[in-house]
N, C-alpha and C positions, 0 to 999 in steps of 0.2 A: 645403606638406604633400605627402608622397608620394602617388602616385595611389591605391595600395591603401587608404591611410588616408582619403583623400578619399571613396573609394567606401563605406567603412564609415560615415563621417560622414553621407553622404547617406542611407544606409539607416536610420541612427538618427533622422535628421530625419523621414523618412517614418513611422517607428514613432511618434514623438512626435505627428505630425499626426493619426495614427489613434487616439491615446489609449492606445498600447501600450508606453509607456516603463516599464521595470522598474528598481528600485533596491534595493541592499542596505541593510538597516537593522540595523546591529549593536546588540545589546542587552547590558546588563551582567548580572552574576550575580544582582543584586537588582532586576532590572527590575520596576517597580511595576505595570505594566499587567495587566489581566485577560486571560488568554490563551484566546481562542477560535479560535486559528489553528493551533496545534501539534497533533501527533498523539499526545500522551501521554495516551491515553484513560483509563487507570486511575491516573494520577498516580504511576507507579512510578519515573520517571526520578530523582527525589530521595528515594525511600524509603530510610530508614536502613539496612535490610538489604541493599539493592541497592548503595548507595554504599560500605558497609562491605566487602562482598565484592569490589567493584572495587578499593578502596583496598588491601586486603590483598594482592590479586593483583598490583597495580602494584608493590608493594615486592618481591614474590617473583620476578616475571618481567621487570620493567622496562617501559618505555613501549610498545615495539612487539613484534611477533611475530618480527622479525629476518629473515623470509624467507617464501617461498610455502609453502603447506601441504605440498608434497611435498619440500621441502628441510629447513628447520628451523622452519617456522611452525606445525606441529601440536603441541599440548600436551595434557596430560591434561584440561585444562579444555575444550578444543574437543571432545574425545571425550565427556566427560560431558554437555556441552550437546547434542550431536547425539543421544545416547541419550535424554536427557530430552525433546527435541522429538519424536523418533520415537514415543516412548511416548505423549506427549500427543496428537499428531495422528493416532494410530492407523495409522502407516505402518511398513513393515518397517525402513526405515533413513532417516536424514536426513543432509544434508550442508550445512555452514554456509559461507556466502560472506561477503565483506567488505561487500557491499551487496545489497539486494533487487533493485536494477537488474541487477547482474551475475548474480544467481541466475536472473532471468527470461531474460536473454540466453542463459545456458547451458542452461536447461531446454528452451527452444524448439528450440535448435540440436540438442540431443541426441535429440529426438523425430523429427527429419526424416530420412527415407530417400529414395532416388531416387523421383521422381514423387509425393512427398507433397503433399497439399493441406492447407493451413492454413485453417481457418474461424474468423475472428476477429470478435468483437463490436465494433460501431462505437464503443462508449464505452470500449474497453480503454485501460489506462494506456500512456503512451509507452514504457515499458520492454518491454511485450509487443509493441507495434507495431514497435519497433526490432528486437526479437528475431525477429519474422516477416521483416522486411526483410533482416536480416543472414543469416538462414538460407539465403536464396536460393531457398526453396520458393515455389510459387505460393500466393498468399494471396487468399482471398475474404472481403471484409468484409461482414458481414450486419447488417441493422438491429438496433438495440439490443433485447436480450432477446426476439428474434423466433425462437422455437424452430422454427416452421414453415419459416422461411428457412434455418435451419441444416440441417434435414432435407432441404430441396430441394437445397442445395449438395452435401450428401453423396450424395444420390441421383443427382446429375448426374455423379458421378465414380466409377462402379462399378469395383471391383477395385483402386482406388488406395489406398495408405496415406493416412490422414487424421488430423488432430488438431483438435479443437474447443478454441479458446482463449478463456478468459473470466476476468473477475474474479468474486469471489463478492459482495462489497459493493463497488459501483463508487465509485471515488475522487472523482469530481466531484459526483455527486448523492446518493451514499450509499444507493442503492437496491439491492435484492437480486436476484441472478441466479436463474433457475429451475433450480437445479443438478440436482435429481432428474430433471426432464424432459429436460434436456440430456444427462444420462448415459444415459437410456433411448434417446434418438435416436442418440447416439454408438455405444452398444453394438450397436444394431440394424444399424448400418452398419460394424461392426468398426473403429470409430475410437477414438482415445484422447481423454480429456478432461483438459485442463490448466487448473487453477484457481489463480489468484492470490488467496490468502486473506488478503492483507495487512491489510485493514480489518475482518476478522472474527475472526482469531485473538486470543484474550484477551477478546473481546467477546460472541461468539455461541456457542451450543452448550453441551453439558454440560461443566462445568468450564472454560468458555471455550475449548474445543478447536477452535472455528472452524466455519465454515459447511459445510465438507465433512463433518465429523463430524455436524453437526446434520442434514444431509440424508441420513444413513445410508450414506454412501459411503466411510467410512474403511476403508482396507485393500483396496479394490477394485483388482484387478491392472491395470485400464485407466484408473486415475485418478492423476494426478500433482499434488502440491500445491507451490506456492511461497508464500513470505511474507517480509515484512520483519521484523526484530527491533527496529525503531526506532519502532514505533507503540505498541500496548498494552503492550509489554515495555519501552518507555522507553530502549532502548539504540541499537545500530547493527548493521548486518549483514543478511544474508538467509539463507534456507534453501530447499532443494529436498528434498521428502520423497516417498518412493514405494518401489517394489520394489527389492530389493537389487541386482538386475542393473543397474538404471538408475544407482544411486549408484556402482557399480563403473565403469560406462561414463563417468560424469562425472569421477571421480577420474583415470581413465587417459587421457581424451581431451578433456575440457572446457577450452577455452582460457581462459574467464573464471575458471575455478578454478585451473588449473595456473600461469598466468602472472601471478597477482595476489598481492600480499603478504597474508598471512593476517590475519584479524580480530585485533586486539590481545587478548592473554590477559585483561587487566583488563576489557575489554568483554565477553568471553565469560563471565567470572565474574559480572559484574553481570547479564547477561541470564539466566544460569542461576538466579541468585537470584530474579530477576523472574518467571521461569517458574513457580517454586514458589508465589510469591505470587499470580500470576494464576490458577493452577489452583484455589486456595482462595478466590478473590475474588468469590464470588457476591454479597456485599453491595455491592461496588463496581459490579458489572454491574447490579444492581437500581437503584442510584443513577444510573448512566449512562442507563439506559432511562427513568427518571422525568424526568431533565433533558431528554432528547431529545423526549419527549412534551410537556413543558412549553414548550419552545422552539417546537415546531411549532404548538402552539395559540396561544401569545402572538403570534407573528409573523403567523400566519394571520388572527387576529382583527383585526390592524392593517391587513389588506388586502394583505399582501405575498404574493407567489407563492413558496411554500415546498415543498420536497420532503418526502416521507414517509420518515423515517430508518429504515433497517434495523439500524443500529448507531450509530456516533458521529459521522456526517457529515451535515450539513444544508446544502442550497444554497438561496439566496434570490436570485431573479432581479433583475437590475439593468437599467435602460433601455438601457444601452450601456457600452462600455469606459470612457469618460471619467467617466460617472456612477458606475460601480462604483469607480473609483479615488478619486473625490472622497468617496464614501460611506465607504469604508474609512479614508480619511485623517481624515474628521471623527470617526469612531469612535475612532481612535487618539488624536486630540487630546483626547478625553474619557476616555482611559485604558482603551480596549478594543481589543485586537488581533484582527482578523478576517482571513480569507483573502480575496484578491481574484483571482478567476479570469477571465481574458479570453482571447480567441483569441490565439495558437494553442493555449493550454492547455486549451481547452474543445472537446469533440467536435462541437458543433453551432453554433458561431459565436455562442452566447448568453453574455453576461457575467453573472457571479454574484458574490455574497458567498458564501464557503464557510466555514461555522462548524463547529468540532469541539468535542466535549464532552470536558472534562478534569475528572474527578472530584476531582482535587487542588485545583481552584479552590474556595474557600469558597462555599457555596451562596448566601449573600447577595450576594456579588460576581457570581456567575453570573446571578442574577435581575436585578441592576442592569444588567448588560451587555445583557440583552435589551431593557430599556427604552432604553438608549442607541442600540441598533441601530434601533429603531423611530423614535426622535426624530430621528435623523440621516438617515432614509430620504429619497431624492430625490422 
């Protein structure tokens, strides 16, 4: 075996020894398991109106966008989706990317100027972490949801441009950032606030407009929103929403926008249909909230360490990475898919089961899945 392959193999053996092996598990279209691992919070990925819109556009536009947005990849569907998202999120304009990851990389880079300080929450998603790293700016990581630490970091850099970077609903534990207080601190120090609203759009706020709207920050000139279109909207892609000047800057200079093939038109059409359904989806959000509360109580009464969900994400502490893997595997053997988060995917070296609420799952199956999780607990 070539030396570089031997080196990769040794690293794989070390990961296996630490219980950190990862495997792809392809599923079929009629996979019978109860899904508490995906992010299709409102069950829109298979909604008839969503799939019909995507199917009709697939026949009209073909499989792909055929190019980047600035070449041939922009269609009237992209424009309609961006207008709908901007209106929903309360922003001047919105710009759609092919993934939420690329949207975050592009947004962070766009907000950095010479001498900029990035103040990033310790529990931020990997896309925000990588965005900070790739921007080349100095980054100070503050303890999770510690507003005082954010203020101290900003106060220690007077006169410098600064950006406070946070998720709204954190992807690992599903807890909520204190957005209003973070904005107060950021504004006091003339800093910007960048919020990844991926796990709140469609789930929190009036009409599901997200946590930024819920916090009363919609349209603020010093707030920038990013989100994925692959969670509550059931599709794919990402979005940056904010002032028109920012969107123009991204279109003209953003490398992750300019040099990437555009979101397929059929996906844009499906997400556009899902956006309309999500805006009128208060009954779905009520059902999601009820299931989240039920899960927290059921698992808590069983003696498990459970997070308090602010949206559709719940984490359950596991004794360690190997125990988490075995726990998730036992659940799957009994027909329940759950997320298994272990280092380095966790911000604090703690292993967890990560459960997500999907209102498309029949209620009886959801309740049974909670029983299975408890019965399989280590």
